[in-house]
C-alpha positions in Angstrom: 14.2 -31.1 -32.0 12.1 -33.5 -33.7 9.1 -33.3 -31.6 9.3 -29.7 -31.9 9.2 -29.6 -35.7 6.3 -31.8 -35.4 4.6 -29.7 -33.0 5.1 -26.6 -35.5 3.7 -28.4 -38.5 0.7 -29.9 -36.6 -0.5 -26.9 -35.3 -3.8 -25.9 -36.3 -5.7 -22.6 -36.6 -7.3 -23.1 -33.3 -3.8 -22.5 -31.7 -3.4 -19.2 -32.9 -4.4 -15.9 -31.0 -7.2 -13.5 -32.3 -4.4 -10.9 -33.4 -2.7 -13.5 -35.7 0.7 -14.8 -35.9 3.9 -13.6 -37.8 4.9 -16.4 -40.2 7.5 -15.7 -42.9 7.5 -11.9 -42.1 3.6 -11.5 -42.8 0.8 -11.0 -40.4 -1.6 -14.1 -40.9 -5.4 -13.3 -40.0 -6.6 -16.5 -39.6 -9.4 -16.2 -36.7 -12.4 -17.9 -37.9 -14.6 -15.3 -36.3 -13.3 -12.5 -37.6 -15.6 -10.9 -40.7 -14.3 -11.0 -44.3 -12.4 -8.1 -45.8 -14.8 -5.3 -46.8 -15.8 -5.0 -50.4 -14.0 -2.0 -52.3 -15.9 1.3 -52.0 -18.9 2.1 -54.2 -18.6 5.6 -53.9 -17.1 6.4 -57.4 -20.0 4.5 -59.2 -22.5 6.4 -56.5 -20.8 9.6 -57.8 -21.3 9.0 -61.1 -25.0 8.1 -60.8 -25.2 11.5 -58.8 -23.9 13.5 -61.9 -26.1 11.8 -64.3 -29.0 12.8 -62.3 -27.9 16.4 -62.0 -27.2 16.4 -65.7 -30.9 15.0 -66.4 -32.3 17.8 -63.9 -30.6 20.4 -65.8 -31.9 19.0 -69.2 -35.6 18.8 -68.0 -35.1 22.6 -66.7 -34.3 23.7 -69.7 -36.8 21.9 -71.6 -39.5 23.3 -69.4 -38.2 26.8 -70.1 -38.6 26.1 -73.8 -42.3 24.7 -73.6 -43.0 27.7 -71.3 -41.6 29.8 -74.1 -43.5 28.2 -76.5 -46.9 28.5 -74.8 -46.5 32.3 -74.7 -45.6 32.7 -78.4 -48.6 30.8 -79.1 -51.0 32.7 -77.0 -49.4 36.1 -78.9 -50.2 34.5 -82.0 -53.7 33.7 -81.2 -54.2 37.2 -80.2 -53.1 38.3 -83.4 -55.4 36.3 -85.1 -58.2 37.7 -83.1 -57.3 41.0 -84.1 -57.4 39.9 -87.8 -60.7 38.5 -87.7 -62.4 41.5 -85.9 -60.6 44.0 -88.5 -62.5 41.6 -91.3 -65.6 41.6 -89.7 -67.1 45.2 -91.0 -66.4 44.1 -94.8 -68.1 40.6 -94.2 -71.0 41.7 -92.4 -71.6 44.4 -95.2 -71.1 41.6 -97.9 -73.6 39.5 -96.1 -76.3 42.2 -96.0 -76.0 43.1 -99.5 -75.9 39.4 -100.7 -78.7 38.6 -98.4 -80.9 41.7 -100.0 -80.0 40.6 -103.5 -81.1 37.1 -103.0 -84.2 38.1 -101.3 -84.8 40.6 -104.2 -84.5 37.7 -106.9 -86.0 35.0 -105.1 -88.9 34.8 -107.3 -86.8 35.2 -110.3 -84.5 32.5 -112.0 -81.1 32.9 -110.3 -79.9 29.3 -110.9 -78.3 30.3 -113.9 -75.2 31.4 -111.8 -72.6 28.8 -112.2 -71.6 28.8 -108.4 -75.2 27.8 -107.7 -75.7 25.3 -110.2 -75.7 21.8 -108.9 -74.7 18.8 -111.1 -74.1 15.0 -111.0 -71.2 14.4 -108.8 -68.7 12.1 -110.0 -65.6 13.6 -108.7 -64.9 15.8 -105.6 -62.1 18.1 -104.6 -61.3 17.8 -100.9 -59.5 21.1 -99.4 -57.8 20.2 -96.4 -56.2 22.3 -93.8 -53.5 21.4 -91.5 -50.5 22.8 -89.8 -47.1 23.5 -90.9 -45.4 21.9 -87.7 -45.8 19.3 -85.2 -45.9 20.0 -81.3 -49.6 20.7 -81.4 -50.9 17.7 -79.5 -53.7 15.7 -81.8 -54.5 18.7 -84.1 -52.9 17.2 -87.4 -53.5 13.6 -86.7 -57.6 14.3 -86.1 -57.4 16.1 -89.2 -55.7 13.5 -91.3 -58.0 10.9 -89.7 -61.2 12.8 -90.7 -59.7 13.0 -94.4 -59.2 9.6 -94.5 -62.6 8.8 -93.4 -64.2 11.3 -95.5 -62.2 9.7 -98.7 -63.3 6.4 -97.9 -67.1 7.4 -97.7 -66.9 9.2 -101.2 -64.9 6.0 -102.6 -67.5 3.7 -101.4 -70.3 5.6 -103.3 -68.2 5.3 -106.3 -67.0 9.1 -106.5 -63.5 9.9 -107.4 -61.4 12.1 -104.7 -58.7 14.6 -105.4 -56.9 16.6 -102.7 -55.8 20.2 -102.2 -53.5 20.3 -99.2 -53.0 23.7 -97.3 -50.3 23.0 -94.9 -46.9 20.9 -94.7 -48.2 18.2 -92.5 -51.1 17.3 -94.7 -49.1 17.4 -97.9 -46.4 15.2 -96.4 -48.5 12.5 -94.9 -50.6 12.2 -98.3 -47.7 12.3 -100.6 -46.5 9.2 -99.2 -50.1 7.4 -99.6 -52.0 6.3 -102.8 -53.8 9.7 -103.2 -54.2 12.3 -105.9 -53.2 15.8 -104.8 -53.4 18.6 -107.4 -52.0 21.0 -105.4 -50.2 21.7 -101.8 -49.2 25.1 -100.5 -47.9 26.1 -96.8 -50.6 27.2 -94.3 -48.4 30.0 -92.6 -49.5 31.5 -89.1 -51.0 34.7 -90.3 -53.3 34.1 -93.2 -54.2 37.3 -95.5 -56.8 38.2 -98.0 -54.3 37.5 -100.7 -53.9 33.9 -99.4 -57.6 33.5 -99.6 -57.9 34.7 -103.2 -55.2 32.5 -104.4 -56.7 29.8 -102.8 -60.2 30.4 -103.8 -58.8 31.0 -107.7 -57.5 27.4 -108.0 -61.0 26.1 -106.2 -63.1 27.9 -108.9 -61.1 27.1 -111.6 -61.3 23.2 -110.9 -65.0 23.6 -110.7 -65.9 25.9 -113.4 -63.9 24.2 -116.0 -65.7 20.7 -115.0 -62.8 19.1 -113.4 -64.4 18.5 -110.4 -68.4 18.6 -109.4 -68.2 19.6 -105.7 -65.7 21.0 -103.6 -65.5 20.4 -99.8 -63.4 21.9 -97.1 -62.0 20.2 -94.2 -61.1 22.5 -91.5 -60.9 22.4 -87.7 -63.4 24.2 -86.0 -62.4 26.1 -82.9 -64.4 25.1 -79.6 -62.2 26.0 -76.7 -58.3 26.1 -75.6 -58.5 22.4 -74.8 -61.0 21.4 -77.8 -61.5 21.6 -81.4 -63.7 19.6 -83.9 -62.6 18.6 -87.4 -65.5 19.7 -89.7 -66.3 19.3 -93.4 -68.6 21.9 -95.5 -69.4 22.2 -98.9 -68.3 25.5 -100.4 -69.1 25.0 -103.9 -71.5 24.7 -105.3 -73.0 27.4 -103.0 -76.6 26.8 -101.6 -79.0 29.9 -101.9 -80.7 29.0 -98.8 -77.5 29.0 -96.7 -75.8 32.1 -97.6 -78.4 34.4 -95.9 -78.9 32.6 -92.8 -75.4 32.0 -91.7 -74.4 33.3 -88.1 -71.0 33.7 -86.7 -68.9 33.3 -83.3 -66.2 35.5 -81.9 -63.8 34.0 -79.6 -61.5 36.2 -77.5 -58.5 34.9 -75.5 -58.3 36.7 -72.4 -56.5 36.2 -69.0 -58.0 35.4 -65.4 -56.2 35.2 -62.3 -52.9 34.4 -64.1 -54.8 31.7 -66.5 -56.0 31.9 -70.1 -59.4 31.6 -70.9 -61.7 32.2 -74.0 -64.5 34.1 -74.1 -67.5 33.2 -76.4 -69.8 35.5 -78.3 -72.4 34.3 -80.6 -72.8 37.4 -83.3 -76.5 37.1 -84.7 -77.3 36.7 -88.7 -76.8 39.8 -90.3 -80.0 41.2 -91.7 -80.7 41.4 -95.4 -80.5 44.8 -96.8 -83.4 46.2 -98.0 -83.8 47.5 -101.4 -86.3 49.8 -102.6 -89.1 48.1 -104.6 -88.3 50.7 -107.7 -84.4 50.2 -107.8 -83.3 49.8 -111.2 -79.9 47.5 -111.4 -77.7 49.2 -114.0 -76.2 45.3 -114.6 -78.3 42.3 -114.8 -78.6 41.0 -111.1 -77.3 37.6 -112.1 -74.1 39.2 -113.2 -74.0 41.4 -109.9 -74.4 37.9 -107.7 -71.8 36.0 -109.8 -69.7 39.1 -108.8 -70.4 39.0 -105.2 -70.6 35.2 -104.7 -66.4 34.7 -105.3 -66.1 37.8 -102.6 -68.2 35.8 -100.5 -66.2 32.7 -101.1 -62.8 34.3 -100.3 -64.6 35.6 -96.9 -65.5 32.2 -95.9 -62.1 30.8 -96.9 -60.3 33.5 -94.8 -62.4 32.9 -91.9 -61.9 28.8 -91.9 -57.9 29.6 -92.3 -58.1 31.9 -89.3 -60.2 29.5 -87.3 -58.0 26.7 -88.1 -54.7 28.5 -87.1 -56.5 29.5 -83.9 -57.3 25.8 -83.1 -53.8 24.9 -84.0 -52.4 27.6 -81.8 -54.8 26.6 -78.8 -54.0 23.0 -79.3 -50.1 24.1 -79.3 -50.7 26.0 -76.2 -52.6 22.9 -74.6 -49.8 20.5 -75.6 -46.8 23.1 -74.1 -48.6 23.6 -71.0 -49.1 19.8 -70.4 -45.3 19.6 -71.4 -44.5 22.1 -69.0 -46.3 20.3 -66.1 -45.0 17.2 -66.8 -41.2 18.5 -67.0 -42.1 20.2 -63.7 -43.3 16.5 -62.0 -40.2 15.0 -63.5 -37.7 17.5 -62.2 -39.2 17.0 -58.9 -39.1 13.4 -58.7 -35.6 13.8 -60.1 -34.6 15.9 -57.4 -35.8 13.4 -54.8 -34.0 10.7 -56.3 -30.6 12.9 -56.3 -31.1 13.4 -52.4 -31.7 9.9 -51.8 -28.5 8.9 -53.7 -26.7 11.8 -51.9 -27.9 10.8 -48.6 -27.2 7.3 -49.2 -23.5 8.3 -50.2 -23.2 10.1 -46.9 -24.5 7.2 -45.2 -22.1 4.9 -46.7 -18.9 6.9 -46.2 -20.0 7.3 -42.4 -20.2 3.5 -42.2 -16.8 3.0 -43.5 -15.3 5.5 -41.3 -16.7 3.7 -38.3 -15.7 0.6 -39.6 -12.2 1.6 -40.0 -11.9 3.1 -36.6 -13.5 -0.2 -35.2 -11.0 -2.1 -37.1 -8.1 -0.1 -35.6 
């Protein structure tokens, strides 16, 4: 009996069979060659990851629908802006002809007594800045803000004071947070009217005629194409007599070709000056007539620049939303591939676990 007890105590692992031994009512798996117990299944974690990817795919799909809708809305607004420009062209052309003929008639006379044509020493300049009311339009607002800061720095380097008249919410928000003098700020809107141009010109003319400022410059975005626009600066007050009668124009038409938006550009020649008879007698002084026509001309120029700036903003928004839609499409494709890989890995792991379990039995 003593020998048997020692034999039981000294039994090593090598003496057990591969099926193990029942010790104390428990099956002991002590074979050195058997692999360790399998790790817990990772299927719940992988399924949670797959659910997260599905949620992201749905979110990207919804974002793509929104950006495509915003692109179409911007295109429709561009078309309405085009129609507004075409409707205002007959009046602008007639005014250009009459103004050109009047200047031609008064070339030999002293027309510089008209206040809007008088140049004086520049001590303070009013910058009229046109930006958008909203974002999501690419670099449209940022380029105009940088151009305005650059122009302000140039004028201040010459010792000239600068004040701002902000048209558009983005410009007003930006410059209010910085050390700039803002005399007034208004919203820009998406469909400028002649009444809007008149209200703006009244503020600009009152500032110039009262002597508060010596020059008024307009900073706007010149429309080039659907993917390009140029921040521009022009002096609108005082007006230059030589520039009033030699200014041409361009018409941009947004159309579709092969399912894509394109812009057709048409150059409009300079409106020829009206030929007044040599024996024509003016009931009023020609200087008074010129003083009455110049504000109308200024209103037309302001309306044109507003429409051109808004067309540039809408075109920039179309380009930005088109790029966003393309990025969403690519992201959706990559997420779908990632989801399929995760699903395939989950199925492969389940098959391996089933095979391993069958082999163990």
